[in-house]
C-alpha positions in Angstrom: 95.9 -72.7 64.7 92.5 -71.6 63.4 89.4 -71.9 65.3 87.6 -73.9 62.8 90.3 -76.5 63.0 89.8 -76.7 66.6 86.3 -77.1 66.6 86.5 -79.9 64.2 89.0 -81.6 66.5 86.8 -81.2 69.3 83.9 -82.9 67.2 86.2 -85.9 66.5 86.5 -86.1 70.1 82.9 -85.9 71.0 82.2 -88.5 68.3 84.9 -90.6 69.9 83.5 -90.3 73.2 80.1 -91.3 72.2 81.1 -94.4 70.4 83.3 -95.6 73.2 80.5 -95.1 75.8 78.0 -96.9 73.4 80.4 -99.8 73.0 81.2 -99.9 76.8 77.6 -100.1 77.6 77.0 -102.7 74.9 79.6 -104.8 76.2 78.7 -104.4 79.7 75.1 -105.4 79.1 75.9 -108.4 77.1 78.2 -109.7 79.7 75.9 -108.9 82.6 73.0 -110.7 81.0 75.1 -113.7 79.6 74.2 -117.1 81.2 76.9 -118.4 83.6 77.5 -121.8 84.9 80.5 -122.4 87.1 83.4 -124.0 85.3 83.8 -127.6 86.0 80.4 -128.0 87.8 77.4 -129.8 86.3 74.0 -128.2 85.5 71.6 -128.8 88.1 67.8 -129.5 88.1 65.8 -128.4 91.1 61.8 -128.9 91.6 60.6 -125.5 90.5 64.1 -124.3 89.6 65.1 -123.6 93.2 63.6 -125.9 95.8 64.6 -129.2 97.1 67.8 -128.1 98.7 69.8 -127.7 95.5 73.0 -126.0 95.7 73.0 -124.2 92.2 69.7 -125.0 90.5 69.7 -124.0 86.8 66.9 -125.9 85.3 63.4 -126.7 86.5 62.9 -129.9 84.4 65.1 -132.7 83.6 64.2 -132.4 79.9 65.1 -128.8 80.0 68.7 -129.7 81.1 69.0 -132.6 78.5 68.0 -130.3 75.8 70.4 -127.7 76.9 73.8 -129.6 77.4 75.7 -131.3 74.8 76.9 -134.1 77.1 78.2 -135.1 80.5 76.6 -135.0 84.0 73.3 -133.6 85.1 72.8 -133.3 88.9 69.1 -133.8 89.9 68.6 -132.5 93.3 66.5 -133.7 96.1 62.6 -133.8 95.3 60.1 -135.7 93.6 59.8 -135.2 89.9 56.3 -136.0 88.5 56.8 -136.3 84.9 54.2 -135.1 82.4 56.2 -136.6 79.4 58.7 -139.1 78.6 62.4 -137.6 78.8 64.1 -138.3 75.7 67.8 -138.5 75.4 69.8 -138.7 72.5 73.2 -137.8 73.8 75.7 -139.6 76.3 74.6 -138.1 79.8 75.2 -139.3 83.5 72.1 -138.6 85.8 73.1 -138.2 89.4 70.7 -137.5 92.3 71.0 -136.6 96.0 70.3 -140.4 97.0 67.6 -143.0 96.2 65.7 -141.8 99.1 65.8 -138.3 98.3 65.7 -137.7 94.4 62.5 -139.5 92.8 61.4 -139.6 89.3 57.8 -140.7 89.1 55.8 -141.6 86.1 52.5 -141.8 88.0 51.8 -145.2 86.2 50.9 -143.5 83.2 54.0 -142.9 81.1 57.6 -144.3 80.4 60.3 -142.4 82.2 63.3 -142.4 79.8 63.6 -143.1 76.1 67.4 -143.4 75.3 69.0 -143.5 71.7 72.5 -142.4 72.8 75.3 -144.8 73.0 75.4 -144.8 76.8 73.5 -143.6 79.8 74.3 -143.6 83.5 71.9 -143.2 86.6 73.2 -142.8 90.2 71.5 -141.9 93.6 68.1 -141.9 92.2 64.7 -143.5 92.5 62.7 -144.3 89.2 59.3 -145.5 90.0 55.8 -146.0 88.6 56.9 -146.0 84.9 54.4 -147.6 82.4 55.3 -148.6 78.8 52.8 -149.9 76.4 55.8 -151.3 74.6 59.1 -152.3 76.5 61.0 -150.6 79.5 58.7 -148.9 82.0 61.4 -146.9 83.5 64.1 -147.1 80.7 64.1 -148.0 77.1 67.6 -147.9 75.5 67.8 -148.6 71.7 71.5 -148.2 71.1 74.3 -150.8 71.3 76.0 -148.9 74.2 75.8 -149.4 77.9 73.3 -148.7 80.7 74.9 -148.3 84.0 72.9 -148.1 87.3 74.4 -147.3 90.7 73.1 -146.7 94.3 69.5 -146.3 92.8 66.2 -147.9 93.2 63.6 -149.1 90.3 60.0 -149.7 91.8 56.7 -150.3 90.4 57.6 -150.0 86.8 55.5 -152.0 84.2 55.7 -153.0 80.5 52.2 -154.1 79.6 52.6 -155.6 76.1 56.5 -156.2 75.8 59.6 -156.9 77.9 61.7 -155.3 80.5 59.4 -154.0 83.3 62.1 -151.5 84.6 64.9 -151.6 81.9 64.8 -152.6 78.3 68.3 -152.6 76.4 67.8 -153.4 72.9 71.6 -153.2 71.8 74.4 -155.6 72.5 76.1 -153.4 75.1 76.5 -153.9 78.9 73.8 -153.4 81.5 75.6 -152.8 84.8 73.7 -152.8 88.3 75.7 -151.9 91.4 74.4 -151.2 94.8 70.9 -150.9 93.6 67.4 -152.4 94.3 64.6 -153.6 92.0 61.4 -154.3 93.6 57.9 -154.9 92.2 58.7 -154.4 88.7 56.6 -156.3 86.1 56.1 -157.1 82.3 52.8 -158.5 81.8 53.3 -159.4 78.1 56.9 -160.6 77.7 60.2 -161.3 79.6 62.3 -159.8 82.2 60.2 -158.5 85.0 62.9 -156.1 86.1 65.5 -156.1 83.1 65.6 -157.5 79.6 69.1 -157.2 77.9 70.6 -158.4 74.7 74.0 -157.9 75.8 76.2 -158.5 78.9 74.6 -158.0 82.2 76.8 -157.5 85.5 75.1 -157.4 89.0 76.9 -156.6 92.0 75.9 -156.0 95.7 72.1 -155.4 94.6 68.7 -156.9 95.4 66.0 -158.0 93.2 62.8 -158.7 95.0 59.1 -159.5 93.9 59.6 -158.7 90.2 57.4 -160.6 87.8 57.4 -161.6 84.2 54.6 -163.3 82.3 56.7 -165.6 80.2 60.6 -165.8 81.1 62.9 -164.3 83.6 61.0 -163.0 86.7 63.8 -160.5 87.5 66.3 -160.6 84.5 66.4 -162.0 81.1 69.4 -162.0 79.3 69.8 -162.9 75.7 72.5 -162.8 73.0 76.3 -163.7 73.3 77.1 -161.6 76.2 77.9 -162.9 79.7 75.8 -162.6 82.9 77.2 -162.4 86.3 75.9 -161.9 89.8 78.0 -161.3 92.8 77.2 -160.4 96.3 73.5 -160.1 95.2 70.1 -161.4 96.5 67.1 -162.5 94.4 64.0 -163.2 96.5 60.3 -163.8 95.7 60.7 -163.3 91.8 58.3 -165.1 89.6 58.2 -166.0 86.1 55.3 -167.7 84.2 57.3 -170.5 82.3 61.0 -170.4 83.2 63.7 -168.9 85.2 61.9 -167.4 88.2 64.7 -165.1 88.9 67.0 -165.3 86.0 66.5 -166.6 82.5 69.9 -166.6 80.5 69.1 -167.5 77.1 72.2 -166.7 75.3 75.4 -168.7 74.6 77.4 -166.6 77.1 78.7 -167.8 80.4 76.5 -167.5 83.3 78.4 -166.9 86.6 77.0 -166.6 90.1 79.1 -165.9 93.1 78.3 -165.2 96.8 74.6 -164.6 96.0 71.4 -165.9 97.5 68.2 -167.0 95.7 65.1 -167.5 97.8 61.4 -168.3 97.3 61.7 -167.6 93.5 59.4 -169.8 91.3 58.0 -170.7 87.9 54.3 -170.1 88.6 52.8 -171.9 85.8 52.5 -175.7 85.0 55.4 -177.2 83.4 57.8 -174.5 84.4 61.5 -174.7 84.4 64.3 -173.3 86.9 62.7 -171.9 89.8 65.7 -169.6 90.5 68.2 -170.1 87.4 67.4 -171.1 83.7 70.5 -171.3 82.0 71.3 -172.0 78.2 75.0 -171.6 78.3 77.8 -172.6 80.6 76.7 -172.1 84.3 79.1 -171.6 87.1 77.8 -171.3 90.8 80.2 -170.7 93.7 79.5 -169.9 97.4 75.9 -169.4 97.0 72.6 -170.3 98.7 69.4 -171.5 97.3 66.4 -171.7 99.7 62.8 -172.4 99.1 62.7 -172.0 95.2 60.4 -174.0 93.3 59.3 -175.2 89.7 58.0 -178.1 87.8 61.5 -179.0 86.5 64.6 -177.7 88.2 63.2 -176.2 91.4 66.5 -174.4 91.8 68.5 -174.7 88.7 67.6 -175.9 85.1 70.7 -176.1 83.0 70.6 -176.9 79.4 74.3 -176.5 79.0 77.2 -177.7 81.1 77.6 -176.5 84.7 79.7 -176.6 87.9 78.4 -176.0 91.5 81.0 -175.5 94.1 80.5 -174.9 98.0 76.9 -174.1 97.7 73.8 -174.8 99.8 70.5 -176.0 98.6 67.7 -176.3 101.3 64.0 -176.5 100.7 63.8 -176.2 97.1 60.9 -178.2 95.4 60.3 -179.6 91.9 57.2 -181.7 91.2 59.4 -183.6 88.8 63.1 -183.9 87.8 65.1 -182.5 90.7 66.2 -179.5 92.6 69.1 -179.4 90.0 68.3 -180.4 86.4 70.4 -180.7 83.2 70.0 -181.7 79.9 73.9 -181.9 79.4 76.3 -182.8 82.3 77.6 -181.0 85.3 79.7 -181.4 88.4 78.8 -180.6 91.9 81.6 -180.2 94.6 81.6 -179.4 98.4 77.8 -178.8 98.4 74.7 -179.5 100.4 71.5 -180.6 98.9 68.6 -180.7 101.4 65.4 -181.5 99.6 62.3 -179.8 99.9 58.6 -180.9 100.1 58.4 -182.5 96.6 60.9 -183.8 94.2 64.4 -185.0 94.6 67.8 -183.4 94.8 69.5 -184.4 91.5 68.6 -185.5 87.9 70.8 -187.6 85.6 74.1 -186.2 84.0 75.3 -184.7 87.5 78.8 -186.0 88.8 80.2 -185.5 92.3 83.4 -183.5 92.5 83.7 -184.7 96.2 82.6 -183.2 99.6 78.8 -183.4 98.7 75.8 -184.3 101.1 72.4 -185.1 100.0 69.3 -186.0 101.9 68.3 -188.4 99.3 70.1 -190.9 96.9 69.3 -189.2 93.6 72.7 -187.8 93.0 76.1 -189.4 92.4 76.9 -192.5 94.2 80.0 -190.8 95.8 77.7 -188.3 97.5 77.2 -188.9 101.1 73.5 -189.7 101.9 72.2 -188.6 105.3 69.1 -187.3 107.2 68.6 -183.5 107.4 69.0 -183.7 111.2 72.7 -184.8 110.6 73.3 -181.5 108.8 72.1 -179.2 111.6 71.1 -176.5 109.0 69.9 -173.2 110.4 67.3 -171.1 108.7 68.1 -168.4 106.1 69.3 -165.5 108.0 71.8 -162.7 108.4 75.0 -164.3 109.4 77.3 -161.6 108.3 78.3 -160.5 104.9 76.2 -158.7 102.3 73.8 -161.6 101.8 71.8 -164.1 104.1 73.1 -167.5 104.5 72.2 -170.8 106.1 74.6 -171.5 109.0 75.9 -175.1 110.0 75.0 -175.7 113.6 77.4 -177.5 116.0 77.7 -181.0 115.2 77.0 -180.8 111.5 78.6 -183.5 109.4 79.3 -181.0 106.8 81.8 -179.2 109.2 85.5 -179.9 108.1 84.1 -182.3 105.4 85.0 -180.4 102.2 87.8 -181.1 99.8 90.4 -178.5 100.8 92.0 -178.2 97.3 88.7 -177.4 95.9 87.4 -174.9 98.3 87.3 -171.1 97.5 89.5 -169.0 99.9 86.4 -167.5 101.6 82.8 -168.4 102.2 79.7 -166.5 100.9 80.1 -164.0 103.6 83.9 -163.4 102.8 85.1 -165.5 106.1 88.3 -167.1 105.3 88.3 -171.0 104.8 89.1 -173.3 106.3 88.3 -172.3 110.1 88.9 -175.9 111.3 91.0 -178.9 110.3 89.4 -178.7 106.9 87.0 -176.5 104.7 83.3 -177.2 105.3 80.8 -178.2 102.8 78.2 -175.6 101.6 78.3 -171.8 101.3 78.7 -171.0 105.1 82.1 -171.8 106.9 81.2 -172.7 110.6 83.4 -171.5 113.4 86.5 -173.3 114.4 89.3 -173.4 117.1 88.7 -171.6 120.5 85.2 -170.4 121.8 84.8 -166.8 122.5 84.2 -166.1 126.2 81.4 -163.5 126.6 82.7 -162.0 129.9 86.5 -162.2 129.1 86.0 -160.4 125.7 86.2 -156.5 125.7 84.6 -153.6 124.1 86.2 -150.3 124.3 85.3 -146.7 122.7 87.9 -144.2 121.9 87.4 -141.3 122.2 84.5 -141.7 124.7 82.9 -138.5 123.7 82.6 -136.7 120.2 80.9 -134.0 118.6 77.3 -135.0 117.4 77.8 -133.7 113.8 77.0 -136.8 111.8 80.8 -136.8 110.8 83.0 -137.1 113.8 83.5 -140.7 114.9 84.4 -142.7 117.7 86.2 -146.0 117.2 84.8 -149.0 119.1 87.4 -151.9 119.3 85.9 -155.3 120.2 88.6 -157.9 121.3 87.4 -161.5 121.5 89.1 -163.8 124.2 88.5 -167.2 125.1 88.2 -168.7 128.7 91.9 -168.6 129.2 92.3 -165.0 127.8 93.6 -166.2 124.3 92.7 -164.2 121.3 89.9 -165.8 119.2 90.3 -165.1 115.4 88.2 -165.4 112.4 85.0 -164.7 114.0 82.2 -162.5 112.5 81.1 -159.7 115.0 78.3 -157.2 114.7 77.7 -154.2 116.7 74.5 -152.5 117.7 73.3 -149.6 120.0 72.0 -151.2 123.4 70.7 -148.1 124.9 70.6 -144.3 124.6 68.6 -141.5 123.0 70.3 -141.5 119.5 70.1 -143.2 116.3 73.9 -143.5 115.7 75.4 -144.6 112.4 77.6 -147.7 112.7 80.1 -148.7 110.2 80.7 -152.2 108.9 83.0 -154.4 110.6 86.6 -154.1 109.8 86.4 -157.8 108.9 86.5 -161.1 110.9 88.4 -161.1 114.1 92.2 -160.8 113.5 95.0 -162.8 115.0 94.6 -160.5 118.0 91.0 -161.4 118.3 90.2 -157.6 117.2 87.3 -156.3 115.0 86.8 -152.2 114.9 83.8 -150.3 114.1 83.2 -146.5 113.8 80.3 -144.8 115.2 78.7 -141.3 114.6 75.5 -139.3 115.6 73.7 -136.0 115.1 71.9 -136.5 118.4 73.1 -135.4 121.9 73.4 -137.9 124.5 75.1 -141.1 125.8 74.7 -144.1 123.7 75.8 -147.7 124.7 77.0 -150.2 122.3 77.1 -154.0 122.5 78.8 -156.5 120.3 77.8 -160.0 119.3 79.9 -163.1 118.1 77.3 -164.0 115.4 79.4 -167.2 114.7 78.7 -168.4 118.1 75.4 -166.4 118.6 77.0 -165.0 121.7 76.4 -161.5 123.2 79.6 -160.0 124.6 78.9 -158.9 128.2 80.9 -155.6 128.3 79.4 -152.6 126.4 81.2 -149.3 125.4 79.4 -145.8 125.9 80.1 -142.8 123.8 78.6 -139.5 124.7 77.8 -137.4 121.6 77.8 -133.7 122.2 76.3 -131.0 119.9 79.2 -128.3 119.6 78.1 -124.8 119.5 74.6 -125.7 120.9 75.6 -126.5 124.4 74.6 -123.4 126.4 75.5 -124.7 130.0 75.9 -127.3 132.4 75.1 -127.9 136.2 77.3 -130.3 138.6 75.6 -132.4 140.9 75.8 -132.1 143.9 76.6 -128.4 143.8 77.9 -128.3 147.2 79.2 -131.3 149.4 80.9 -132.2 152.7 83.4 -135.0 153.2 86.0 -136.1 155.8 89.8 -135.7 154.8 90.7 -138.5 152.4 87.2 -139.1 151.4 85.7 -138.9 147.8 82.7 -137.5 146.1 81.2 -138.5 142.8 79.8 -136.0 140.4 77.4 -136.0 137.4 77.2 -133.3 134.9 74.0 -132.3 133.1 74.2 -130.4 129.8 71.6 -127.9 128.8 70.8 -126.5 125.3 69.3 -122.9 125.0 65.9 -124.5 124.5 66.1 -126.2 127.8 66.7 -129.6 126.5 69.2 -131.7 128.5 71.4 -134.7 128.4 74.0 -136.4 130.6 77.1 -134.9 129.7 79.4 -136.6 132.5 81.3 -138.4 130.1 82.5 -135.3 128.1 83.5 -133.4 131.2 86.9 -133.2 132.7 86.8 -132.7 136.4 89.5 -131.0 138.6 89.7 -129.9 142.1 92.0 -127.3 143.7 93.9 -127.2 146.9 95.7 -130.3 146.8 92.8 -132.8 145.7 92.6 -135.0 142.7 89.7 -136.2 140.4 89.6 -139.5 138.7 87.1 -139.1 136.1 83.9 -137.8 138.0 85.3 -139.1 141.5 87.1 -136.4 143.3 89.2 -136.7 146.5 90.5 -134.3 148.9 92.6 -134.3 152.2 93.2 -130.8 152.9 90.6 -129.3 155.4 88.6 -126.4 154.1 86.7 -125.4 151.0 87.6 -126.6 147.6 86.3 -125.8 144.2 85.6 -128.5 141.7 85.7 -127.4 138.0 84.0 -129.1 135.3 85.7 -128.3 131.8 84.4 -129.4 128.4 86.4 -132.1 127.0 85.8 -131.1 123.4 86.1 -127.3 123.6 88.2 -126.9 126.8 85.9 -124.2 128.1 85.2 -124.0 131.8 81.5 -124.6 132.2 80.5 -124.9 135.9 81.9 -125.4 139.4 80.8 -126.8 142.7 82.1 -126.5 146.3 83.5 -129.5 148.3 84.0 -128.8 151.9 86.7 -131.1 153.6 86.5 -131.6 157.4 89.7 -132.7 159.2 90.1 -136.5 159.0 87.8 -138.2 161.7 85.9 -135.0 162.4 82.1 -134.8 162.0 81.2 -133.5 158.7 79.5 -129.9 158.9 77.3 -128.4 156.1 79.0 -126.4 153.6 77.3 -123.2 152.0 75.6 -123.7 148.7 77.4 -122.9 145.5 75.6 -121.7 142.5 76.6 -123.4 139.1 78.3 -120.9 136.9 77.7 -121.3 133.3 80.3 -119.6 131.2 79.4 -120.5 127.5 76.9 -118.7 125.7 75.1 -120.5 122.9 76.3 -119.4 119.5 73.7 -120.2 116.8 75.1 -121.8 113.8 75.3 -119.7 110.7 72.6 -120.0 108.2 72.5 -119.5 104.5 69.7 -119.3 101.8 69.9 -120.0 98.3 67.4 -119.0 95.4 67.2 -120.8 92.2 65.6 -119.7 88.9 62.0 -120.5 88.3 62.3 -121.5 84.7 64.3 -123.6 82.3 67.5 -122.1 81.3 70.7 -120.9 82.8 70.6 -118.2 85.7 72.1 -114.8 84.8 75.0 -113.8 86.9 76.6 -110.1 87.6 80.3 -110.0 86.6 82.9 -107.4 87.6 84.2 -107.6 84.0 82.0 -104.8 82.7 82.9 -102.4 85.4 86.4 -103.0 84.4 85.8 -102.3 80.7 83.8 -99.1 81.5 86.8 -97.8 83.6 89.3 -98.8 80.9 87.2 -96.8 78.2 86.9 -93.8 80.7 90.9 -93.6 81.3 91.4 -93.9 77.4 89.1 -90.9 76.9 90.9 -88.8 79.5 94.1 -89.4 77.6 92.7 -88.6 74.4 91.2 -85.4 75.7 94.5 -84.2 77.2 96.3 -85.0 73.9 93.7 -82.8 72.0 94.2 -79.9 74.4 97.7 -80.0 74.0 97.4 -79.9 70.0 94.7 -77.3 70.1 
């Protein structure tokens, strides 16, 4: 073969090598610098791009994330976000924070927080505060016909100065849904709906509206249009409207439904006001609800322009300067309810019919309603008697007990306690205790296990068993549990429910603080504190450095016993009583019952303390046993022998980007590509050598 041909062939190889290397480097550079967000994970927002405990911050501002993503969820990490401009949203997004107490979006009382034109928007685990709108919606202004969903969030101090919806204004006919949330101190100074203005359906569940104010209608909520309104397990307190609907103004034709809810001290604060708690234009249904201390000129609690039904509800201390606690322009029925008037006005107005089982402190209601004095009702004050909302209890001897019409009573009362608990269901929203009476001393409170790790996750179950004087189980009682002593601030779960057929109610407790906490139960139906308590010792796993046993040495006669205590120490010197978390054993034929050790064989014995949680031997003590009946002699001192070294927990740090836009990540794919091209070049070179 001619040399010139070989030279040309080698030139082709060199050009191929150059092109291949250039292509490999280009691909590697492009892939290395490409933005990368983990598949399936939402984009994150962290204050400054990386602070606030954010797991994977990508954007430093909420607006930056909104602009970058097409739709889906944006995770806003813990921190306070002081806005410089209103966040504008034109796509369907869900905003999720790290909890209302941790993720706060603040308008500084100078600007509106969100302006939304998308068909729907959701907010969860956030606080939206200090928004200000010269128009409508201090925190959220939604213009579409879609939905606005709020869960586990707080809206506070938001204001609309010249229009409606202090916190939320929903212009479309979609649904506004509020769950497990709080609206407080929101206001609209020039319109309606101190907290919420909605033209569609409004659904409120397990939420609280307090101290919201509207200049005209709906101190807390203004609902208009053809949509429905519902409130379940919710509380409306101290809300004010200038003209009507101190808490709720439902101006549409849709049904208004109120269940298991409490309205207290709401008011119409101008002359000729209507509906201190509720103003309803459409059909109204109220079940298992409490109205206390509400006031207006007409309809201190309720003003109904349409038909209504009130069942098993309690009205106490509501005032109307004219025309009754309940007022209607149409007709309505009241069943199994209690009406105890306030300082002014009367309980009922014309058009109200009794469905049976009603009690009134005046004669303004239907003639079949039982008229009596307030003292005959034995009403308590508005208080936490179990359940998600406050209620007014019926005291012993109340004429309302067992006085309801059974076929018309709901299956449970406002708290969720089953009806009836006596011979018949009770009138009002509260079902009084019936049957056996709990014995404080016979009832039991037991923890299992008695020691758990103080990691904020591991739980101990506390079982409360209610028994009467004859040791029979007491069922249907509401029980609460509280810490009675100890160094920690444990988390206590909600009760498993009213005491079951065996008289049992269970709770779980957990803590992040080491130490022994005692827990005490209360039968709230009978206002009875259960005498026995249960103690749970919380141990910080991995932090315990050593323990000591006390006494470190002791002498007993044969067959005698010695009680021990164990003190746990952390590496920093902090200590706690660890006795409950230690298993005690003794060698040489002795035995231990808890921390009480007994020995019969003369001589020296070793008492060992073992960690119940980790199983590690932590310390020993010496117990000298004299022969039975002999005079004890001093035993040599034994030094506690710690055997566990503190192991510091692993630590990690995370760094996020400091600017809007996704972070760059290093990929192993470019390395693989370069290796591939390299191998390919070697093959080509070998082939060329064989040819030339």
